[in-house]
C-alpha positions, 0 to 999 in steps of 0.5 A, a space after each residue: 675407454 669403452 665405459 667412458 664412450 657409453 657414458 657419453 652416448 647416454 648423457 648425448 640421449 638424455 640432453 637430446 630427450 630433455 630438449 625434445 620434451 622440453 619444448 612445451 605446446 600449448 594445452 588443447 584446454 585453453 581460451 587460447 588455443 583454436 576452438 573446432 568452430 575455428 579449424 572447421 571454417 579454415 579460416 583462422 591461421 594465427 592465435 595472437 595471445 597476449 599475456 599482461 595486466 591491466 595498468 601496466 604501461 606498456 600492456 595497456 599500449 598494447 590495447 588498442 593494437 590488439 583491437 586494430 589486429 583484431 578488427 583488420 584481421 577479423 577471421 584470419 586471426 584470433 585475438 586473447 587477452 589474459 590478465 595474469 594479475 587475475 585469479 582467473 588469468 594466473 595459471 597462464 603464467 606457467 602454462 606459457 612459461 612468462 617471465 615478464 608482461 607483456 608477452 606477446 605468443 603467437 600460435 599457428 592454426 594447429 596450436 604450436 607456437 611459432 613465435 614469441 615476444 616480450 614488451 611493447 610490440 610495434 603493430 608493424 612488426 607484429 604484422 611481419 609475424 602475422 604474414 609468416 603464417 600467410 595472413 595478408 
């Protein structure tokens, strides 16, 4: 009986470790994270990363929304697009754990993911996600 308890505790510990280390933070060597310049002025509150491809219908529908967000929230939101079907964009599939496109990933001012959405994302709903981090 004592051995069973020991194994149960070990399994619980390993599961917790897997959970803790399973959450992936975006690496600091990617364009998607905040640059030193962004964090120095303290204005960028959210990095909005769109992972899609040119020619993908829902991805193409996101392009005008991304442009509007970039213009309306200039200085507060950094918008980044990665075309994951190009050689330059393919590494982001693995980095962000992309299963389908378009995928929108929202990073806080420290580069930590705080929200993710899959598919076309209506502007009014997207703005609510930005407001979670104090974007006005």
